N, C-alpha and C positions, 0 to 999 in steps of 0.2 A: 627596669630602665627601658625606655623606648629608644631603639637604635635604628638609624638609617645607614645602610652600607651602600655606597655608590660602587656598582660592580657586584662583587660578592659571589662570583661563580668560579673564579680561577685562583689558584695558589694562595697569594697573600689575602685577597678578599675572602676566599673560601675559608681560610683559617680563622678569620675574624668572625664570620658568620657562625662557624662551628663553636668558637669560644663563647660567643654571645648566647647561643642557644643553651650551651652547657651551664652558663650562669643563670639561666632562667629569664633572660631579657626578651622583650617583645621586639622582634626583628623584622624590618622591611628592607628589601633590596631594590635598587633602581638601576636598570640597564636596558639595553635594546632587545633583550629577550632571546638572544641567539643560543643561550644555554639555559636549561631549566634551573629554577631556584631550588634550594634545599627544602625538604619537607618542613612544615611548621613555620615557613617564612612567607610573609606577604610580598608578592612580586609586583613591583610597579614598573611599567614598560614605557620608556621614552628615550629619545635620542638627546642626550644632554648638550649636544652642540647646537640644539635649537631651543633657545630660552623660552619661547612662547609655548612649545610643546611641553617643556619641563614644568613651566608654571601651571599649565592645565592639569598635569598629573599630581603636582604637589598640593594644589587647591589650598584649603585652610588647615592642612595637616601640620602638626608640630611634633618634634622629637627632642629628647634630652641630648642626644649625641649624634652627630653625623661623622662617619669615617670614610675617608677618600684615599684612593691609591692612584689617582689620575697621573698619566705620564705624557699626555698630549699638550696641546697649546695652552699656555697659561691663561690666555684670554677666556677660554672655555671655563676653566676653574673659577676665574674671577666672576663670570656671569652666574655660575652655580652658587658661589658664596653670597652674591647680592640677593639672589632669590631666597636663600635659606637663612639669612642673617636674623630675621624676625621669626623664623620657624624652628630654630634649633638653639639649644642652650650652649652647646660646645661643638667645636669642629676639630677633628683629629685628622692630620694629613701624614701619610707615609711618604717621606721624601727619600733621600739617600746621602751617603757621605761623599758622593761625587761632586757635591756643590762646593766643597772646600777648594780654595785656590791652591794649586800646586806651586812649589813643593810644600806638602803639608808637614808642619813641624811634628817631630816625634812627641807623643804625649799630648797632642792637641786636644783641647776641649771645645765646647760649643762656641766659644768666643773667637776661634780661629777665623782668619779672613776667608770670605767666600768669593766665588766668581760673580760676575755681573749677571743680573737677570732683570726681566721686565714683566710685571704682572699683566700687561696688556699685549704681550707678544702673541702674534697669530701663528708663529712658527713652532714646530715640534721636531725639527730635523736633527737637533743635537741634544741628547738626553740630559747632560749636566745643566746646560743653560735652561732647558725647559723645566727641570725640577726646581731650580733656583727661582725662576719666575713664578712657579706655582706656589712656592713657599711665601713669596711676597704677596701674592694674591690672597692667600688664606689669612695672613697677618693683617692685611688691609681690611678684609671683610669682617674679621672676628676679633682682632686686637688681642687682649689678654684672655679671650675665650678660645684661642687657637693653641692646639698642641701639635707640635711637629716632631716627628722622629726621623733620625738619620741613620738607618741601618747600613751595614755593609752587605756582604753576600747573605742572602736569606736562603736557608737550606731547610729541607724537610720533604715529606711526601707531597706529591702533586706539583713539584717544582716545574715550572714551564718556561724557564729561561734557556735551558739546555746545558748549563754549566755543570751542575751536579750530575745530571743524567749521563752526559757524555763521559765524565770521569769514571763513574761507576761502571759503565759499559766497557770502557777502555781497560780499566784495571781487571775486570772480570775476564776479559779476553786473554790476559796473561802474556807470557813471554817477556822480552825486554821492553820496559815502558820508560819513555822519556819523562823524567821528573825535572821540572824547571827550577833553576836557581839552586838553593841550598836547603838541605833538610831542616836546618835550624831557622830558616826565614819565618818571621811571625805570621800568624794567620788569625784573623778575627771574623766572626760570623754571628748570625743569630738564627736559632730554630724558629720558624714562623709560629710554632705552637707555644713558644715562650713569649714571643713578641705580642701576639694577639690578645691574650688575657690581660697582660700588663697595660696595653693600650686602652682597653675597655675600663679597667679599674682606675687608671689615671684620669681618664676623661670623666668618669663618674664622680671622682673627687674634685673635679674642676681644675685639675692641673693644667697650667699653660706653659708656654715656652718651648724651647728646642732641646732635644736630647739625642746624644749618640747612643744607639741601642744595639750593642754587640757584646760579645763575651769580654771578660776582663783582659787587660794587657798581659802578655807573656804566658797566657794559659795554654795556647795551642800554637803549633808550628805547621808548616807545609808537610814536613815529614810525618807528623802525627796524623794529619788528614789522609795522606795517601796510604800510609801503613794500615790505618784503621779501615780504609776502603778495601784493602787487600784481605784483611781479616774477615770482614762481614760478607764479602762476595766469595770467599773460599778460593781465592785466586793463587796461582803459583807465580804471579808477576815478579819480575826482578826490576826494582827501581834503579834506573841509571840517571844519576844527577848530572845535569849539564848546566854550566854556568850561564849567567845572564848575557855576558858579552858574546859567547859562542852562539847562543840562540839568536841574538839580534844580528850577528854577522851572517847567519844562515837565512835571514829574512823572515824569521818567525815573528808573528805579530802578537804582542801581549794581549791577553784576554780574548782576542778574536780567534787565533789559532790554538792557543792553550788557555782554556778558561781558568779563571781564578789566579792567574799568574801576572804579576807586574814586576819588572826588573827593579832592583833597588834604586837606580837613578830616577825612575819614574814614580816609584812607590812613596818615597819619603816616609812620612809618618802614617800613611794608610796601612792598616793592619796593626797599628800601634797607637790607637787613639785613646784618650781618657774617657772612661765610661762611668766615673764615680757619681755623676749627677743622676743618671738613670737608675743606677744600682741603689743609690740612697733613696730614690723614689719608689723602690720596690721591685725593679726588674730583676728577675731571677733567671740566670743563664747557667745554672749548675747542672742541667741535664747533661749526661755524659755524651761526648761526641759519638761514641759507639752507638748509642741509642738512636741518635739522629740519623746516622748513616745506615744502620741496620733496618730501621723502619722505612727509610727511603728506598733501599734496595728491595725489601719485601714488596712494597707498593709497585716498584718498577717491574719486577718479575711477574707480579700478578696481573697488572693492567697494561704495561708497556708505556711508551712515550705518549704524552698527551696529544690528541689528534690535532690540536691547534698550534703545536710547537713549530712545525714547518720551518720557515726561513730563519727562525731564531736559533735553531740548532747549530752549535759551533763545534769545532774540534780540529785537531791537526790532521792534515792529509797523511795517510799511512806511508806513502812514498817519501814524503818530507821527513817524517819521523824516522824512518829507516835510514835515510841519508845522514841525518844528524847523529843517530846512534852509531852508524859505521864510523863517522869521523871521530866520535868520542872514544872508540876502541872497545 
């Protein structure tokens, strides 16, 4: 299969390129060339925000599948779809479950209400709205040839958001660790190494539509996540569970100060969505959580944080953590 990956050098895009090469696909990547492409990959260089430059690079080329992880202005993605509509058989877009309108019902499937978005929006300053606008741009450009995935947290080696890397570092440091909410709070995620091959297989089959792409409901909890991190990092950390209300009263910001944490009042059915459609379509998320975290820790210890992470690194200020822990007793 001839595959064009837009981006393809960082985390999610990199996992897709790796999976495509493992399948034996003929892979091209298109980006601005700030990072080298993988070996055996045709590297196309262009700024996709410039439609004329993009058109010159695409020329009369054709691909079976285009895969896109764009998080910027929906208008840019719309222009890309217009240029590729006659050059590609299928378009797969990695969106996010943040497009669901809160509060998300428990057990929500893909028919749940979404926030408003505009496929012609020039703005990219609010991630959920930008992602929803991008979904609409892909559907407008490719119709039933569009495949859209809505993953939750994406974990695995080379994670560049800062959520997983911060938690692994914090747990490894040990001592009393502020654990948010309750140990039994649900947690859903997807390993990028499971998401990528499924996305390619589904696109090759001509699968269209929208899919929630995370682990099964009720399989994992926040307690399991943090305890497994403690195990794989060899940490002596003591998890001190602090309730949502106490954290909010202390001014702790969900997801910003404590990655992967949303209080129950904000969370609704997030971390408890229905994934039966994707799993019926072949998505396999049976990889053990321990493998995901152990492989991520081994990578992080070997290579360190990605050099591009910078401003996206998040985490609770140690002084704030200590103050909250002192109050917790």
